[in-house]
Biopython code that builds the backbone (N, CA, C, O; Angstrom):
import numpy as np
from Bio.PDB.StructureBuilder import StructureBuilder

atoms = [
    (1, "MET", "N", (-8.240, 10.275, 8.847)),
    (1, "MET", "CA", (-7.191, 10.325, 9.861)),
    (1, "MET", "C", (-7.208, 11.694, 10.526)),
    (1, "MET", "O", (-7.521, 12.709, 9.904)),
    (2, "THR", "N", (-6.872, 11.691, 11.775)),
    (2, "THR", "CA", (-6.839, 12.947, 12.509)),
    (2, "THR", "C", (-5.469, 13.582, 12.396)),
    (2, "THR", "O", (-4.518, 12.948, 11.938)),
    (3, "LYS", "N", (-5.368, 14.828, 12.811)),
    (3, "LYS", "CA", (-4.075, 15.528, 12.796)),
    (3, "LYS", "C", (-3.041, 14.733, 13.571)),
    (3, "LYS", "O", (-1.871, 14.671, 13.195)),
    (4, "GLU", "N", (-3.489, 14.129, 14.656)),
    (4, "GLU", "CA", (-2.601, 13.347, 15.516)),
    (4, "GLU", "C", (-1.957, 12.199, 14.740)),
    (4, "GLU", "O", (-0.783, 11.886, 14.940)),
    (5, "ASN", "N", (-2.738, 11.571, 13.851)),
    (5, "ASN", "CA", (-2.252, 10.433, 13.077)),
    (5, "ASN", "C", (-1.368, 10.853, 11.916)),
    (5, "ASN", "O", (-0.622, 10.029, 11.386)),
    (6, "GLU", "N", (-1.434, 12.117, 11.506)),
    (6, "GLU", "CA", (-0.661, 12.573, 10.357)),
    (6, "GLU", "C", (0.828, 12.662, 10.668)),
    (6, "GLU", "O", (1.653, 12.649, 9.755)),
    (7, "LYS", "N", (1.176, 12.753, 11.942)),
    (7, "LYS", "CA", (2.584, 12.810, 12.327)),
    (7, "LYS", "C", (3.224, 11.441, 12.042)),
    (7, "LYS", "O", (2.764, 10.412, 12.538)),
    (8, "ILE", "N", (4.272, 11.454, 11.249)),
    (8, "ILE", "CA", (4.910, 10.200, 10.835)),
    (8, "ILE", "C", (6.084, 9.906, 11.756)),
    (8, "ILE", "O", (6.938, 10.761, 11.990)),
    (9, "LEU", "N", (6.113, 8.690, 12.270)),
    (9, "LEU", "CA", (7.229, 8.246, 13.093)),
    (9, "LEU", "C", (8.027, 7.240, 12.281)),
    (9, "LEU", "O", (7.452, 6.303, 11.727)),
    (10, "ASN", "N", (9.308, 7.409, 12.201)),
    (10, "ASN", "CA", (10.148, 6.468, 11.462)),
    (10, "ASN", "C", (10.120, 5.103, 12.118)),
    (10, "ASN", "O", (10.152, 4.983, 13.343)),
    (11, "GLY", "N", (10.061, 4.078, 11.287)),
    (11, "GLY", "CA", (10.110, 2.706, 11.785)),
    (11, "GLY", "C", (8.749, 2.129, 12.129)),
    (11, "GLY", "O", (8.669, 0.975, 12.551)),
    (12, "TYR", "N", (7.674, 2.893, 11.962)),
    (12, "TYR", "CA", (6.340, 2.405, 12.270)),
    (12, "TYR", "C", (5.465, 2.531, 11.034)),
    (12, "TYR", "O", (5.470, 3.565, 10.366)),
    (13, "MET", "N", (4.716, 1.481, 10.729)),
    (13, "MET", "CA", (3.781, 1.562, 9.617)),
    (13, "MET", "C", (2.453, 2.120, 10.093)),
    (13, "MET", "O", (1.774, 2.830, 9.351)),
    (14, "ALA", "N", (2.080, 1.809, 11.314)),
    (14, "ALA", "CA", (0.823, 2.307, 11.875)),
    (14, "ALA", "C", (1.096, 2.709, 13.323)),
    (14, "ALA", "O", (1.750, 1.983, 14.072)),
    (15, "ASN", "N", (0.589, 3.866, 13.695)),
    (15, "ASN", "CA", (0.844, 4.384, 15.028)),
    (15, "ASN", "C", (-0.182, 3.922, 16.053)),
    (15, "ASN", "O", (0.082, 3.977, 17.254)),
    (16, "ASN", "N", (-1.344, 3.471, 15.602)),
    (16, "ASN", "CA", (-2.371, 2.990, 16.527)),
    (16, "ASN", "C", (-3.300, 2.032, 15.791)),
    (16, "ASN", "O", (-3.171, 1.834, 14.583)),
    (17, "MET", "N", (-4.230, 1.444, 16.524)),
    (17, "MET", "CA", (-5.119, 0.442, 15.946)),
    (17, "MET", "C", (-6.041, 1.052, 14.885)),
    (17, "MET", "O", (-6.335, 0.395, 13.887)),
    (18, "GLU", "N", (-6.496, 2.276, 15.075)),
    (18, "GLU", "CA", (-7.364, 2.936, 14.095)),
    (18, "GLU", "C", (-6.642, 3.059, 12.752)),
    (18, "GLU", "O", (-7.231, 2.803, 11.702)),
    (19, "GLU", "N", (-5.383, 3.446, 12.786)),
    (19, "GLU", "CA", (-4.614, 3.594, 11.556)),
    (19, "GLU", "C", (-4.326, 2.228, 10.934)),
    (19, "GLU", "O", (-4.304, 2.104, 9.709)),
    (20, "LEU", "N", (-4.108, 1.218, 11.748)),
    (20, "LEU", "CA", (-3.868, -0.139, 11.255)),
    (20, "LEU", "C", (-5.087, -0.650, 10.491)),
    (20, "LEU", "O", (-4.943, -1.248, 9.425)),
    (21, "ILE", "N", (-6.267, -0.423, 11.022)),
    (21, "ILE", "CA", (-7.498, -0.842, 10.354)),
    (21, "ILE", "C", (-7.661, -0.088, 9.035)),
    (21, "ILE", "O", (-8.034, -0.677, 8.021)),
    (22, "TYR", "N", (-7.379, 1.222, 9.051)),
    (22, "TYR", "CA", (-7.469, 2.049, 7.846)),
    (22, "TYR", "C", (-6.520, 1.536, 6.762)),
    (22, "TYR", "O", (-6.916, 1.414, 5.603)),
    (23, "LEU", "N", (-5.276, 1.236, 7.125)),
    (23, "LEU", "CA", (-4.300, 0.735, 6.153)),
    (23, "LEU", "C", (-4.699, -0.639, 5.628)),
    (23, "LEU", "O", (-4.493, -0.935, 4.451)),
    (24, "GLY", "N", (-5.263, -1.475, 6.483)),
    (24, "GLY", "CA", (-5.726, -2.792, 6.065)),
    (24, "GLY", "C", (-6.810, -2.697, 5.004)),
    (24, "GLY", "O", (-6.821, -3.467, 4.043)),
    (25, "LYS", "N", (-7.727, -1.742, 5.185)),
    (25, "LYS", "CA", (-8.796, -1.561, 4.197)),
    (25, "LYS", "C", (-8.230, -1.076, 2.870)),
    (25, "LYS", "O", (-8.716, -1.469, 1.810)),
    (26, "GLN", "N", (-7.205, -0.221, 2.917)),
    (26, "GLN", "CA", (-6.569, 0.228, 1.679)),
    (26, "GLN", "C", (-5.913, -0.938, 0.956)),
    (26, "GLN", "O", (-5.998, -1.033, -0.268)),
    (27, "MET", "N", (-5.260, -1.827, 1.697)),
    (27, "MET", "CA", (-4.560, -2.957, 1.075)),
    (27, "MET", "C", (-5.535, -3.933, 0.436)),
    (27, "MET", "O", (-5.202, -4.565, -0.567)),
    (28, "GLU", "N", (-6.744, -4.071, 1.000)),
    (28, "GLU", "CA", (-7.739, -4.972, 0.418)),
    (28, "GLU", "C", (-8.120, -4.540, -0.995)),
    (28, "GLU", "O", (-8.477, -5.377, -1.824)),
    (29, "ASP", "N", (-8.048, -3.251, -1.272)),
    (29, "ASP", "CA", (-8.454, -2.720, -2.569)),
    (29, "ASP", "C", (-7.323, -2.663, -3.595)),
    (29, "ASP", "O", (-7.560, -2.264, -4.736)),
    (30, "LEU", "N", (-6.109, -3.048, -3.224)),
    (30, "LEU", "CA", (-4.993, -3.001, -4.170)),
    (30, "LEU", "C", (-5.177, -4.044, -5.259)),
    (30, "LEU", "O", (-5.668, -5.144, -5.007)),
    (31, "ARG", "N", (-4.780, -3.686, -6.461)),
    (31, "ARG", "CA", (-4.883, -4.613, -7.583)),
    (31, "ARG", "C", (-3.519, -5.236, -7.845)),
    (31, "ARG", "O", (-2.486, -4.611, -7.605)),
    (32, "ASP", "N", (-3.522, -6.468, -8.337)),
    (32, "ASP", "CA", (-2.250, -7.122, -8.645)),
    (32, "ASP", "C", (-1.820, -6.784, -10.073)),
    (32, "ASP", "O", (-2.533, -6.087, -10.794)),
    (33, "GLY", "N", (-0.652, -7.282, -10.472)),
    (33, "GLY", "CA", (-0.072, -6.962, -11.770)),
    (33, "GLY", "C", (-0.961, -7.328, -12.945)),
    (33, "GLY", "O", (-1.060, -6.562, -13.905)),
    (34, "LYS", "N", (-1.613, -8.487, -12.888)),
    (34, "LYS", "CA", (-2.481, -8.908, -13.997)),
    (34, "LYS", "C", (-3.691, -7.995, -14.133)),
    (34, "LYS", "O", (-4.109, -7.673, -15.245)),
    (35, "GLN", "N", (-4.247, -7.581, -13.014)),
    (35, "GLN", "CA", (-5.401, -6.681, -13.065)),
    (35, "GLN", "C", (-4.998, -5.331, -13.652)),
    (35, "GLN", "O", (-5.767, -4.731, -14.403)),
    (36, "LEU", "N", (-3.820, -4.855, -13.321)),
    (36, "LEU", "CA", (-3.344, -3.586, -13.873)),
    (36, "LEU", "C", (-3.123, -3.698, -15.374)),
    (36, "LEU", "O", (-3.475, -2.788, -16.125)),
    (37, "GLU", "N", (-2.536, -4.820, -15.816)),
    (37, "GLU", "CA", (-2.289, -5.015, -17.242)),
    (37, "GLU", "C", (-3.597, -5.072, -18.022)),
    (37, "GLU", "O", (-3.667, -4.577, -19.147)),
    (38, "GLU", "N", (-4.641, -5.673, -17.432)),
    (38, "GLU", "CA", (-5.942, -5.740, -18.096)),
    (38, "GLU", "C", (-6.510, -4.338, -18.319)),
    (38, "GLU", "O", (-7.231, -4.106, -19.289)),
    (39, "ASP", "N", (-6.187, -3.413, -17.430)),
    (39, "ASP", "CA", (-6.651, -2.026, -17.553)),
    (39, "ASP", "C", (-5.705, -1.176, -18.397)),
    (39, "ASP", "O", (-5.905, 0.031, -18.529)),
    (40, "GLY", "N", (-4.676, -1.802, -18.968)),
    (40, "GLY", "CA", (-3.731, -1.070, -19.800)),
    (40, "GLY", "C", (-2.743, -0.235, -19.002)),
    (40, "GLY", "O", (-2.180, 0.729, -19.522)),
    (41, "ARG", "N", (-2.530, -0.599, -17.742)),
    (41, "ARG", "CA", (-1.594, 0.144, -16.899)),
    (41, "ARG", "C", (-0.368, -0.722, -16.634)),
    (41, "ARG", "O", (-0.422, -1.945, -16.758)),
    (42, "ASN", "N", (0.726, -0.083, -16.270)),
    (42, "ASN", "CA", (1.958, -0.812, -15.994)),
    (42, "ASN", "C", (2.068, -1.138, -14.510)),
    (42, "ASN", "O", (1.918, -0.250, -13.671)),
    (43, "PRO", "N", (2.330, -2.402, -14.175)),
    (43, "PRO", "CA", (2.554, -2.740, -12.772)),
    (43, "PRO", "C", (3.911, -2.207, -12.313)),
    (43, "PRO", "O", (4.670, -1.658, -13.112)),
    (44, "ASP", "N", (4.205, -2.368, -11.055)),
    (44, "ASP", "CA", (5.505, -1.938, -10.538)),
    (44, "ASP", "C", (6.626, -2.577, -11.333)),
    (44, "ASP", "O", (6.458, -3.688, -11.837)),
    (45, "PRO", "N", (7.757, -1.917, -11.462)),
    (45, "PRO", "CA", (8.867, -2.488, -12.221)),
    (45, "PRO", "C", (9.386, -3.778, -11.565)),
    (45, "PRO", "O", (9.234, -4.005, -10.365)),
    (46, "GLN", "N", (9.994, -4.590, -12.399)),
    (46, "GLN", "CA", (10.575, -5.839, -11.903)),
    (46, "GLN", "C", (11.645, -5.537, -10.863)),
    (46, "GLN", "O", (12.445, -4.619, -11.045)),
    (47, "GLN", "N", (11.666, -6.296, -9.781)),
    (47, "GLN", "CA", (12.665, -6.061, -8.746)),
    (47, "GLN", "C", (13.821, -7.060, -8.834)),
    (47, "GLN", "O", (14.885, -6.854, -8.250)),
    (48, "PHE", "N", (13.588, -8.145, -9.576)),
    (48, "PHE", "CA", (14.610, -9.168, -9.703)),
    (48, "PHE", "C", (14.806, -9.510, -11.170)),
    (48, "PHE", "O", (13.852, -9.487, -11.947)),
    (49, "ASP", "N", (16.015, -9.823, -11.548)),
    (49, "ASP", "CA", (16.280, -10.252, -12.917)),
    (49, "ASP", "C", (15.787, -11.669, -13.097)),
    (49, "ASP", "O", (16.004, -12.520, -12.235)),
    (50, "GLU", "N", (15.126, -11.930, -14.211)),
    (50, "GLU", "CA", (14.697, -13.288, -14.505)),
    (50, "GLU", "C", (15.884, -14.061, -15.060)),
    (50, "GLU", "O", (16.607, -13.569, -15.926)),
    (51, "GLU", "N", (16.074, -15.258, -14.562)),
    (51, "GLU", "CA", (17.216, -16.063, -15.010)),
    (51, "GLU", "C", (16.777, -17.198, -15.876)),
    (51, "GLU", "O", (17.609, -17.977, -16.340)),
]
sb = StructureBuilder()
sb.init_structure("model")
sb.init_model(0)
sb.init_chain("A")
sb.init_seg("    ")
for serial, (resi, resn, name, xyz) in enumerate(atoms, 1):
    if name == "N":
        sb.init_residue(resn, " ", resi, " ")
    sb.init_atom(name, np.array(xyz, "f"), 0.0, 1.0, " ", f" {name:<3s}", serial, name[0])
structure = sb.get_structure()
């Protein structure tokens, strides 16, 4: 990312198409909860109570 892209604007996830593509590539590499547990890591905390 360039210096121009480092400036954060509230309410926007991506400021231009280059940054959108960059964020998309990062999301492709994210692991889900089961994959994290297999590696002995803790996934994000529960957001909802199980009923």
